Every structure is written in C-alpha cells, then in structure tokens.
C-alpha positions, 0 to 999 in steps of 0.5 A: 418536379417534386411538389415540396421542392417546387413550393420551396423554390417558388416561395424563395423567389417570392421572398427575393422579390419582397427584398427587392421591393422593400429596397425602394422604400426610403429610410433615413440612410442613402442607398443606391437602391432608392433611386436605381429604378427611377425612370429617366426619359432621355435623348430628346424623349425617344428613350426611357431607361432606369436610372441605373442604366444611364448612370452609376450610383454610389453613396458619399457618407450616409446622407448623400447619393452621387450619380455619375451619368455615363453620357454627360448629355443626359445630366439634365434628363436624369435631374428631371427624372429624379424631380418627377419621381415620387421620392421627394428628392432634390438633385443638385448638379455639380459638374459631371455628377449629380448629388442627391441629399437624402433628408431625414424622415419625419415621424409622419413619413416614417409611419407612412413608409412602414405602412407601405412596407407592411402592404408589400409584405402582406402581398408577398405573404398572400402569394406564399399562401397561394403557392402553399394551397396550390401544392396542397391541391396537387398532393390531393389530386395525386392522392385521388388519382391513386399515384400516392398513398394516404401516408405519403399525402399526409407526409407531403402536406406536412412538409409543405406546411412546414416550408410555408411556416419557414417562409412566413417566418423569414418574411416576418424577419425581413419585415421587422428588419425593414421596420427597424431600419425605417424607425432608426434616426 
C-alpha cells in the first residue's frame, strides 16, 4: 500500500480511538457513553460483561441516565458494577430500571478531568508522531534501495508531514471541544 495512504489510514484510526476514549470522561451532562463500558460481574460471578451488553442505556433529561437490564435478575449486579466503578455514581433501582443521576462537577473535578483528557490526547499525539516517523523511515528506505527518486522522496515526505499536521490539528480541535464540554456548567 502507498505509504501516504497507509499513514492517513492509521492516523484516522488513532483519531477515532481518541474520540472513543474521551467519551468515557465525565462532563456535567448525562450520556450513555459514560457508563457503557463499566464491567458488570453477573450470573453468580461466572460472567463479566460490559454494561452495554447486559442493559440498554438512555438519557432522561440532561442529568439522568436510565438503565434497563435485558434480564431482570441482573439488576443488583448492574448496581454493584456502577457503584464499584471509578465514576463516583450512585444508582437507584426503580422497578425494572435503574436511574443514575449525574451530579454537577465541582471546579476541582473539572480540572482533574481536563488533565486526564489532556493525557489521553498527548498519548494519541505521540502515536501519530510515531506513525509519521515510520512513514518517513519507509520513504528513506525506498530511496536508499533506489526504488524511488530523490524528488519522489521529498514529495512523499512533504505529503506525510502535511497529513501529520492535519491529524494534529484535528486532535487539537477534539481536545478543545472536550475541554469546552467539561468546563460547561
């Protein structure tokens, strides 16, 4: 595959992974993505599944999540899973469904979540840089093996650098958007 196209594809995968990772960071707003990956140990401790695999998750207003277990016998296990998660949420059973109120974030929590999101962003930036460096090494290798000309080498390096810059700009935009979302009251 073309080196530039391969770099483009791998950097897009990295950006998608970043978006997915950032969904798990709490903001002041209720969203199913906050809890969908919480692990729930169920069926007498024999099975551990993600919450989204044992229940449907929806929102009710901007501060409440509604969790409806597919199997009513797992309700207690789901509550335990939510309580034992690092999210600091308190589930309340209401018949066949579980309500989770998302409390507003304190300023201290907001700063903590911004710091966590910045760490995630930096990890993905490093990944894109690594992919760019790999692409440049492949180009250099092809040039040394005389499979491409010097002009082609410089053109390909410029394309990889250009794509890298676009990816970094997209990552910055995602970071700014998430930070704004966390700071929103």
